[in-house]
N, C-alpha and C positions, 0 to 999 in steps of 0.2 A: 831772650825775646820769644823764641819759639814756644816756650812753655806757658807763656802769658796769652797766646792767641787761641789756644784750644778752649781754655774756659770761657772765652768771650764767644766763641762760635757755637758753643753748646748752649749757652746762655741765650744767645739770639735765636737759635731754633726752638728752644723751649718756650719762649715768650711768643713766637709766632703761632704755635700749636694752640696755645691758650686763647690767642686772640681771635682764631678763626671760629665763626659760629658753627654749631651743628646743624646740618642739613637733614630734615625729616621728610619721607616719601608720604604722599597723600594717597588714599585708597578709597575705592567705591565698589560695591558689590551689586550684583543683580542675579535673578534665577531664571532658568529656562526650562521647558518640558522637553523630554526625549521620548517620542512615540513611535508605535509600529502598530499596523492592524494586520492581523494574521487570519486568513480565510482558510477554511478547510479544503483539502485537496485530496483526491483519491487517483491512483493510477492502477489500471489493470492490464496495461499492455507493454510496459517497459521490459519486464521479465516475461518471456513467453511461457504460455500455459504448456502443461504436459497433456498429450492426448490420452484419452481412454481408448487403449488398444487391447482388444480381446484376443488378439493373436490368431493362430491357426487352430481350428477345432474340428473334430470329426462331426458328421451329421447327426450323430446320436447323442451329443452332449446336451445337458439340461443345466439351467441356472449357472451360466458362465459368468464369473465375476472378475472385475478388474476395476482398477481406478487411475484417474488423472489428477490433475491439479491446476488450480488458478492461482496466480501470484499477484497479490494486491498490496499497495503501499498507500496508507492513508495517514493523514494528520493524526497524531495522538489523541485519543479519547473521541475522534470524530466518528459517529456512528454512520454505518452503511449497510445497504442491502445489495445482494447480487442475485440477478434474475437470469435464468436460462431459457431461450425460446424453445419453440417445438421442433427445431431443426428443419431440413428442407423437405422432409417428407411426411410429417405428423401434423395433425390438425389440432392436437392439444398436448399438454405435458404427459398425458397418459398413453399417447398413440405414437410416440416417436418410433421412426423405423430407419435402418440403413437401406440402401438400394444397390442393385446391380441390374441395370436395364430396367425391366419391369417388375423384377422380383424384389420383395421387401423383407427384411428381417427385423422383427419388433426388438426393441431394447428400451431401457430405463435407466434414468440418472437420479441419483440420490444424494441427499445432504448428510446422511448418516450411514455408517458401516452396516447397520442393522438391515437396511434396504427394505424397510416396511412401507406399506401403502401411504402412511402419514409422512414418510420421508422423501417422497417424490419431489424433486427439485423442478420448479417451474418459474413462471413469471407473474404469479398473483401476489399483489401486495395488499397490505391491510388484514382486516378480520378475515381469518381462514386462508391467510396468505401461505404460499408454498416456497418463498424466496430464502435465501441464506441471509441471516443477519450477523453482523459483527461490529467491532469497535477498532478503530485504527491504533497502531502502536507507534508509528513513525518509522518503522522498518517494514521490509517485505514480509508479508504473511503467506504461508502456503495453505491454501484452502483445498482440501481433498474433493473430488467429484467421484462418487461411487458408482459404477455402472454394473448392470446386469442384462445378459441376454437370456430370457427364459427357456428358448429352445433354439437349437441349430438345425432343425429337420426342414431344410430348405435346399434348393438347387446349389450345387458346388460353384463357388466363385467368391471373388473379393468385393465386399459391401463396405459402402461408405456413407456418412451422413455429416453434416456441418452444423455446429451448435454456436449461436451467438450469445455471449455473456455480456450482461449490461450491469455496471455498478452505479448505484444511486447514493449520494452522499449529501 
């Protein structure tokens, strides 16, 4: 008897599977946009600049050169300009001076290592401008600031000035 039950059980399961209707899932689709608006940004103060330090010089030295650097980080491909003011003692980009009390030592800052008259770094934009122009890379860019003291024939002492750099983008 046992032998006959098995075929009946399998026969019953087989017919139940055939009798169950197939279920189908329904679907629908839609689309949506993913958006972002990126604005240009520049930073000139996160990484500190390197001072233009002419060091210790004898009073007989001429054309004492050294350089510092500004560090800027701007959005990739974003155009920017950097202007340097006249310092605390100059009345123009060509009359910058370091001071020790009332004594002044003239100096100049340049955009190029040749330190020519056309390379003086100032704050004039537009036609005839004397600012540094660049384009962002998305990483920190080291922008050299070339300095020159034409003569050190002044009273002995420590002389200083403060320059403000402004980036426009």
